[in-house]
C-alpha positions, 0 to 999 in steps of 0.5 A: 235481269232476264235470268233474275226474272226467270229465277223469281218465276221458277222460285214461285212455280216450283215450291211444291214440286221440282220442274225437272227430274233425272233418274240417278244411276245408282247401280253403276255409281255404287259399283264405281264408288265401291271400286274406288273405296276398295282401291284406297283401302288396299293402298292406304291402310292407316285409318285416319289417312284412309278416311281423309283420302276418301273425304278428299276424293269422294266426299265420304266424311263418315270415316274422317277423324273428328278432331282433324275435321274440326281443325280444318273447319276452325282454320277456314279450310274445310272447303279443301275436303269438300268436293268442289271446283278444284277437283273438277278443274283438275279432272277437266284439264287432264282430260283435255290434255289426254284428248288434245291429240285428236284431230281438230275436225268436227267429228273428233271435236264432238267425240272429245266433248262427249268423252270429257263431259261423261268423265266430269258427270260420272265423277260428279255422281260418284261424289254424291252430286253435292250442290258445289260439285254440280255447280262446277260440273254445270259451269264446265259443261256450259263453257265447253259446249259453248267453246265447241259451238264457237260461241263468245265466252263470258264467264258470268253468263256460264255461272248464272246459267248453271244456277238457272239449271240447278233451280229447275231440278231443285229450287230449295238448293238455293238455301244450301250453304255449300251452294252459296259458298261455292257460287260466292267463291267462284264469282269472287275469283272471276271478278276480283282475281284478275284485278288483284293479279295485275296490281303487282306484275312480276317476272320471277316465275315462283314469286308470280305463282305465289302472288297469284295463289294469294290473289285467288285466296283473297278474292274468294275470301272477300265474297264468302266472308259474309255468308260464313259469318251469317251462318257460323258467326266466326272467322279464323285469324289464319284463314288467308295464310292457311288457304295460301299454304293448304290449297297448293298442298292439297292439290298435289295430294289430289293429283296423287289420289287420281293417279293412284285410282287409275294405277292397276293393282298389278303394278308395284307402283300402286303400293309405293304411291299409296305409302307416300300418300299415307305419309303425306296425309299424316304430315299434312294433318299434323301441321293443320292440328298444330296451327289449330292448337296455337292461340293465334288459331282461335277464331273470332266470334262475329255476328252478322245479320241479313241486313249487314250481309246485303250491305256488305255485298252492296259495298263490295260491288262499289269496291269492284267498280272502283278497282275496275274503273278507277273513279273515286265516286264509287269509294264514296258510295261504298263509304255511305253504305257502310256508314248507314249499316253501321248507324242502323246497327248502332241504334238497334242495340 
C-alpha cells in the first residue's frame, strides 16, 4: 500500500518533468554496440540470419525479415526476440559462475557486486535500455544488493521497488506495452509457477525439466493474456505449445551468441560457431514460419475492454488464493466476479 501511495504521488508530481535523469553514455555504448555488430557481420554473413541474431542479442530489429517477424508475432512468441529478463538471467548467472572463485570476504564480495552490476547495466544500455530490460536489470540489481547486505529476500518487493525506480525516471513508461507485459509475466511466474510445479512432482530429470518449462510458460501466459487481448485483440491457438518449444531453443541460441561475441577473431572456433549459429537460426525460423502458415496457427480475434481486464485480474487473484490456501470460498468469489463481468458485457451489446 505504501508503494501504491508513492506511485500515485509520483504520477501526479512528474506529469510535466521527470524527477530524475541520468546522462546516457552514448560514446562508449555506441562503440560497444558497433563492435558487436561487426563481429556478427563477420561470423554470420547470411542476411536473414544476421538480422535475427542482432535482434535477439541487441534488440536491433531494423534488419530482421518482416515475414519472420510477423510469424513470431502471430504465434505469440515475439518476446523471444525482444531483450528481456531471459537475456539478463543468462548474463547474471554466468557472471556469478565466473566470480564464484573470489574469496567470500567483504572486500571481494563488494568487488563481485560491482563487476556483476557493471556487466548487467552495460548490456542494458547496449540493448537501448528498453523498459523490459530495464525492469530485469533493476530486479537483479535490487536482489543482488539485498543479498550482499544480508537482507531477507522477498521477490515481490524487488519487483515493486524496480517499478518504483522506473517511475522516478520516466512516469510515462507505465503506459509502455513492453513494460506492462514484462511486469505481468514476471509476476505471473513468481506467483503461479511454484504452485503449478508442485502439482506434479517427478523424479525423472527430463520429465521434470519439461514440466517445469510448461509451468513457466503457462504462468506467464495467465498474467499477460488480458494485456495482449486489450492491445492487440488476438490470441494464437499455439501460444502455449510454441512457448514450450521455442523458449528452450532460443535460450541455446542466446548462449551461443554470447560465446561468439566473447570469442577472439584470431580463433578459428569463431568462424565455425558463426556457421553453426547461422544454420541453427535458419532451421529455427523455417519451423516457426511452417507452423504459422498452417491453419491451426491462425490466431483468434478476441476483443477485451478495460473493465474486462480489471475483472480478469480480480478473478485471477482469487484463483491464486484458492491454489495457495485451498479454500473453496475463493472459487466462489472468482465465479461471482466473472458472472458480473459477463452480465455487464451481455447487456452492453
